[in-house]
Structure formats: C-alpha cells, structure tokens
C-alpha positions as a printed NumPy array, in Angstrom:
array([[100.801,  98.474, 113.464],
       [ 97.933,  99.6  , 115.714],
       [ 97.407, 103.317, 114.224],
       [ 97.799, 101.594, 110.478],
       [ 95.559,  98.94 , 111.977],
       [ 92.865, 101.374, 113.262],
       [ 92.78 , 103.696, 109.85 ],
       [ 91.662, 100.269, 107.984],
       [ 88.896,  98.331, 107.383],
       [ 90.239,  95.31 , 108.352],
       [ 91.163,  93.335, 111.11 ],
       [ 94.305,  93.628, 113.476],
       [ 95.281,  89.869, 112.155],
       [ 94.018,  90.717, 108.801],
       [ 96.422,  94.095, 109.084],
       [ 99.424,  91.324, 110.628],
       [ 99.336,  88.293, 107.904],
       [ 99.533,  91.589, 105.183],
       [101.96 ,  93.031, 106.36 ],
       [104.676,  89.551, 106.376],
       [103.497,  88.984, 103.064],
       [104.938,  92.473, 102.086],
       [107.784,  91.764, 104.228],
       [108.615,  88.296, 102.658],
       [108.466,  90.176,  99.399],
       [110.534,  92.455, 100.34 ],
       [108.484,  95.623,  99.591],
       [108.924,  96.855, 103.383],
       [111.142,  96.046, 106.579],
       [110.258,  96.02 , 109.761],
       [111.83 ,  97.191, 113.01 ],
       [111.485,  96.775, 116.627],
       [110.896,  99.573, 118.609],
       [110.219,  98.48 , 122.523],
       [106.985,  96.597, 121.952],
       [106.073,  98.045, 118.775],
       [107.32 ,  96.723, 115.395],
       [107.711,  99.954, 113.268],
       [107.532,  99.379, 109.267],
       [108.828, 100.96 , 106.001],
       [108.211, 100.546, 102.531],
       [111.808,  99.602, 101.01 ],
       [112.734, 101.435,  98.549],
       [114.668,  98.604,  96.774],
       [111.885,  96.113,  96.636],
       [109.49 ,  98.843,  95.482],
       [112.078,  99.425,  92.768],
       [112.183,  95.88 ,  91.862],
       [108.806,  95.794,  91.897],
       [108.27 ,  98.907,  88.677],
       [111.199,  97.545,  86.967],
       [109.32 ,  94.198,  86.762],
       [105.745,  96.382,  85.72 ],
       [107.743,  98.174,  83.828],
       [108.912,  95.354,  81.401],
       [105.403,  93.625,  81.656],
       [103.774,  96.72 ,  80.019],
       [106.593,  97.408,  77.414],
       [106.457,  93.708,  76.369],
       [102.429,  93.694,  77.031],
       [102.316,  96.76 ,  74.462],
       [104.912,  95.84 ,  71.109],
       [103.303,  93.115,  71.435],
       [ 99.628,  94.57 ,  71.456],
       [101.601,  96.776,  68.638],
       [102.778,  94.088,  66.678],
       [ 99.688,  92.448,  66.516],
       [ 97.786,  96.24 ,  65.57 ],
       [100.463,  96.114,  62.599],
       [ 99.451,  92.609,  61.579],
       [ 95.622,  93.335,  61.222],
       [ 97.194,  96.626,  59.594],
       [ 98.065,  94.274,  56.399]])
C-alpha cells in the first residue's frame, strides 16, 4: 500500500480505508507477503460491477427511448 499511497494526493490512512471498502465490495483481493499487503483487482468482482452497469444503462436508455417515443406521438 505504501507504493500506492505515495502516488496519491491523500493520506496513507485514507488509502487504507478505501482499499478496505474495495475489498469488502469484492473489487480487490488482498494477499500478505511478510509485512506487506499486496492488492489486486478481483476480475470476478469487476465483472459483477460491469454487469450491474450494463443492466443499469440498458434500462436507463430503454426508458429514455420510451419517453422520446411517447413525446413523438
């Protein structure tokens, strides 16, 4: 986390908190290597997030299209 925190404009505790939230959400995994913690994007969690946004935008665009068509008549 230190390497990551050094490149961000926030404190190390803030980075740690964000990583904890991402881990709880299933978007990153954590592996201990001695005293270090290594984080990696979890492809399964990212796939679920993508599916969610695909559904969200599909529904939003369908509703927008329906509203436009309703206004045309």
